[in-house]
LOMARZA-684715 format. One record per residue: x, y, z of N, C-alpha, C in turn. Coordinates in steps of 0.02 Angstrom, whole numbers, plus 50000, padded with zeros to 5 digits. Example, Ala and Ser with C-alpha at 12.3 -4.5 7.8 and 13.67 -1.06 7.14 Angstrom:
2
506604971650390506154977550390506604983550390;506424988850354506844994750357506455000250394;
//
This chain:
278
497894925049674498154918649698498594919849758;498524915549809498924916149869499264909649885;499854909849912500174903949938500384905450010;500474900150049500664901050119501414900550125;501714905550157502434905750164502664901050219;503314900650229503594896450282503364898750350;503164905150356502974907950420502224907850430;501854904750384501134904050392500724909750367;501024914650333500664920350307500514919350233;499934921850211499764921350140500174926350100;500394924250042500784928649999500494928749929;500314934649903500044935149836500534932449784;500274928949733500694926049682500544928749612;500094933749607499904936249541500194943249529;500724945049565501064951449553501734950149520;501924954649476502554953849440503134956349483;503264952849536503794954549582504224948449595;504874949449595505324944049613505304942949689;505494937149711505514935749783505974940649818;506534942349785507004947049816506694953849826;506324956349776506024962949782505444962949832;505064957449834504524956849882504794957149953;505334953449965505644953550032505914960450049;506184963849999506454970650011505894975350032;505314974950000504744979050019504514977450089;504474970950105504254968950171504734971250226;505374970450213505874972650262505864980250270;505734983750214505674990950217505074993150260;504514989550253503924990950294504094990550369;504414985050388504574983950458505074989250483;505604990450445506124995050468505865002250474;505495004550423505275011450423504725012650475;504265007950482503745008850533504025008350603;504535004350613504865003950678505195010650695;505505013750645505805020450657505265025550673;504695025150639504145029750653503895028750725;503825022550746503595021050814504075023950866;504725022950856505215025450904505235033050905;505175036050847505205043450843504595046650877;504005043750866503405046450897503425045550973;503685039750995503755038651067504225043551100;504735045651064505225050351093505005057551088;504605059251037504385066151027503685066150997;503195068351037502505068251015502355072450954;502775077550940502655081750882502755078050816;503085072250820503195068350759502555064950735;502035065150776501395062150755501125065550691;501155072150690500915075850631501375074850571;502015073850584502495072850530502365066250494;502215061050534502105054350506501375052750492;500915057350508500195056150501499985049850539;500255049250599500135043250640500115045450713;499585043550749499525045650819499815040450866;499905042450929500135037750979499645032050989;499005033650986498485028350992498535023450933;498665026150873498745021750815499345017150824;499895019850850500495015850861500355010250911;499995011850965499825006851015499385001350985;498905003350944498464998450911498864994150863;499314997250827499734993750778500144988150811;500434989650869500864984750903500464979450941;499854981250961499454976851004499174970850966;498984971750904498644966550866499154963250818;499464957950842500014954750807499784951650741;499194948350742498954944950681498824949850625;498484955450641498344960550590498994963750565;499464964750611500114967650592500484963050544;500474956550556500804951750512500484951650443;499814951950442499454952050378499654958150337;499654964050369499814970250334500544970550312;500994969050358501704970250344502014965050298;501684959250290501954954150246501664954350176;501244959350163501004960450095501554964050056;501594962949990502134966149951501954973249929;501644977149974501484984149961501794988250016;502004994250000502254998750052501685001450094;501745000950160501245003650205501375011150217;501805014050177501995021050183501895024550117;501845031050119501785035050058502255041050064;502455043950008502925049650011502585055950036;502945059950074502675066450095502755071550039;503235070449994503325074649935503055070849875;502445072349855502115068649802502085072349735;502465077749731502475081749670503205082749650;503385081449586504075082449565504345089449580;503915094549580504145101349593504405102049665;504125097949711504385098149780505085095349783;505215090049745505875086949744506395091549712;506175095449664506645100049630506945105049679;506595106349735506875110949785507545108549810;507625101949813508245099049839508695096349784;508405093349733508815090449679509145095949637;508765101249622509025106649580509215112849619;509085112849684509265118549726508865124849712;508235124049691507815129949677507435131949741;507035137149737506675139749794506215134349822;506155134049889505725129249921504995130249900;504655124649889503935124949875503565125949940;502925128149937502535128949999502485122450039;502435116850005502395110450040503035109150079;503605110350049504245109250083504305113950143;504115120250135504155125050191503725122850249;503125120250235502675117950289502955111950325;503285107450288503585101550319504175103450364;504585108050340505145110450380504905113750444;504365117750439504095121250497503785116450547;503525110750523503195105950568503685101550606;504315101350584504805097050616505035099850683;505025095650735505305097850800506065097750797;506375100750847507105100650851507325093550870;507785090650831508005083850841508715083750868;508865078450906509555077650928509975074850871;510615074550880511065072650826510945065450803;510805060950850510695053950832510065053150790;509515056450810508885055850773508955059050704;509315064650700509425067850635509805063250588;510295059750615510665054850575510205049250552;509755046950597509285041650579508815043850524;508585050150528508145052850475508495052350407;509125054250406509495053950343509555046750317;509745042150360509845035250338509185031950316;508645033150353508005030050334507725033450271;507845039850263507645043050200508005039950141;508645038850150509045035850097508805028850080;508645024850132508385018150121507715018350084;507295023150103506645023850071506705025649997;507125030449982507215032549912507515026949871;507985023249899508275017549863507745012249849;507305011049897506765006349888506295008549832;506125015049831505705017649777506025016449710;506675017849705507025017049641507035009649620;507165005149666507194998049650506534995549624;505984997249658505324994849637505134998049570;505275004449562505095007849500505435004749439;506055002649448506434999949391506324992449381;505984989149428505924981849424505214979249423;504714983549426504014981249425503574986049386;503134983349344502684987549305502074989749347;502004986949406501444988949450501714993049508;502264996549497502595000349551502155005949579;501765009249537501375015049560500895013249616;500455008249608500025006449665500395003249722;500944999649707501344996649761501625001949808;501845007549779502185012649817501725018449838;501135018749808500675024149825500895030949800;501205031149741501435037449713501085038749646;501115044849623500795046549559501235044449501;500935044049442501325042149383501835047549366;501675053949380502145059349368502755058749415;502605057049477503145056149526503575050149507;503255044749484503625038849465504095040349406;503845043949357504245045649298504835050049318;504715054649364505255059249386505805055449423;505615051249471506115047549510506515042649467;506195039849416506545035149372507085038649331;506965044749312507435048049267507995051749303;507905053149369508435056549407508935051349431;509585052149416510095047349439510105046749515;510245040849539510255039649611510775044049646;511325045549613511835049749644511555056749660;511145059449616510855066049629510335065749684;509955060249686509465059349739509805058649807;510355054849809510725054049871510975060749897;511235064749852511485071449871510915075749897;510325075149865509745079149886509505076949955;509505070449967509275067750032509695070650089;510335071750076510775074350128510585081250153;510185084950114509985091750134509265091950159;508945086250166508245085950188508235084350263;507905088550301507915087850374507295084350402;506815082550359506205079350382506135072550348;505755067850378505655061250347505285061950281;505475058050232505165058250166504565053650160;504385050250214503835045450213503365046650270;502745044250262502235044850313501785038650310;501355037850360500885032250360500405032950302;500245027450269499875027650206499115027850216;498865024750269498145023750275497835028750324;497455033550298497165038850339496425037750354;496125032850323495415031350334495335028350404;494905031450445494805028950513494525021850514;494165019950461493905013150457494475007950455;495055010050429495625005550428495795003250499;495835008050546496015006350614495465002450650;494845003750632494294999950662494334992650641;494444991450576494504984550552495134981250578;495664985150583496304982550609496224980050681;495934984150724495864982350794495334976950805;494854976450760494324971350766494544964550740;495134964150709495364957850681495054956050614;494774961050581494444959850516494904961050457;495534962550469495994964150415496214957850380;496054957250316496254951650274496664954250216;496954949650176497324951750118496894955850070;496264953850064495814957450019495654964450046;495564964950112495434971550142496024976150133;496624973450144497234977450134497274979850062;497134975350015497164977149944496674982849928;496084982649960495594987949949495874994749973;496174994850032496455001150058497055003350016;497444998549992498005000249949497765003849886;497255000949854497005004049793496655010649807;496345011249866496015017549885496525023149893;497145021349911497665026449920498115027049859;497965023449806498365023849746498125029749703;498575034049680498355039749638498045037449572;498185031349550497885028849488497245025149505;496675027949486496035025149502495735021649442;495405015949455495105012049401494575016049363;494235020549399493695024349367493945029049313;494585030849315494855035549265495165031949205;495175025349207495475021549153494985020649095;495245019849033494785018748976494505011648979;493965010448940493655003848934493395001349001;493145005849043492905003949109492304999249104;492284994249147491734989549154491654984549097;492134984349050492074979348996492104972249024;492424971449081492474964749110491794962049133;491294966349139490624964049159490204961949100;490464962849040490074961248979490364955248942;490554950048979490834944148949490304940548908;490464939048845489984935648802490064928148809;489774925548862489814918448877489114915648885;489054909248869488424905848882488324905148957;487704904448978487564903949050487934898149081;487974892549046488314886749075489064888149084;489354891949037490064893849043490174898649101;489704903349109489764908049165489764904249232;489314899449238489264895649300489894891449311;490164888649258490774884549264491364888849287;491444894649255492004899049274491914901549345;491294903249363491164905649431491334900249482;491144894049467491294888549513492054887649521;492414888049466493144887349468493464892949509;493224899049499493514904649537493354904149611;492744902249628492554901649698492924895849731;493074890749693493464885149720494174887349739;494424892649705495084895449720495064900649776;494454901949803494394906649859494064913249841;493874914149778493534920249757492864920749793;492704926649820492064927449855491474927149806;490894925149832490304924549789490104931349760;490194936749799490004943449774490414945349713;491054943449713491484944949655491274940849595;491104934549606490864930349551490204932949523;489784935649566489154938549544489284944549498;489754948849519489914954749479490214952849411;490644947749412490994945849351490544942249301;490124937849327489754933349282488994934249284;488754939249320488034940649320487604935049345;487834931549397487464925849424486924928049472;486454923749484485954924849536486294924649604;486144929649646486484930249710486394924049754;485774921849762485644916149805485994909849780;485994908949714486304903149685487064903249694;487354909149685488084909749693488294908449765;487914911349813488084910249883488004902949904;487484899749877487384892749892487944888449862;488184890449803488724886849771489364887449811;489504893549837490104894449879490064890149941;489474890049973489384886050033489464878550018;489234876549959489304869549939490034867549931;490444872149904491144870749891491554870849955;491444875949997491884877050055491584874950122;490934873850123490614871850185490464877650232;490614883750212490474889750252490204895150206;489904900250236489644905750196490204909950167;490074913050111490574917350080490714923350126;491354925150136491514930850180491284937450151;491214942350196491024949050175491634952650147;491504957950110492054961750082491804967050033;492264970750003492084975949956491914973049888;491464976349852491284974149785491844976049736;491854972549680492384973749630492374980949604;491794984149605491724990949578491764996249632;491964994549693491924999149749492415004949743;492935004449702493435009649696493395013249629;492865011949590492805015149524492365021249528;
//
């Protein structure tokens, strides 16, 4: 379900997030990506650190509509560079650096005092955001793009210890989340929709639907044909694509597409199938 905000952007309404937390995620997206843009512009070597190229940055700023769609979704457009609790233990517990930490330290260019201070403050903001979402939403793992092991570790470590650990970290703790080149093709072509973003979000989530138990039970609904058609009509009236209704209710493709056109006056939009990430 989507509603239109005061600023004309669609906002998902079926996530267990408070308005305050949603806004915090959105503001975090804007602040952290702006820091990434400025850092890459000042030092090209930061491209590898953030997994974001100068061309990507130019594309990101050029297409305002796609940028608004992406940044106003209640998902982080960033992912952690340290995705294993053992990497964090290098700083939280003061143990030997992991190979991942050593490679990140080696990849960092020499920074001036102001940029080093910014790295610390934005790292702190990012970690605080992770903690807030983890403690306030049951769907935090896909929202943040972290593993369940990482989520459990960050939840149990007190914020005071994390803050102390962040003070000894010289590299950014976050990077760009979407590495699929198709993402940038769709972004620059103006094809980025809320549904497309959700697909890329789930594609970058460590929790995959294919590994969950009871897979595909939603395709075996024991309903009469008339009930299937009624439910499909109701869902398509709310904006559900005909392809999704076909997958859910086993409808005839031509009939479902004709039904969507009858309701909305236009053809059903293209998009990924419901099983595309399983």
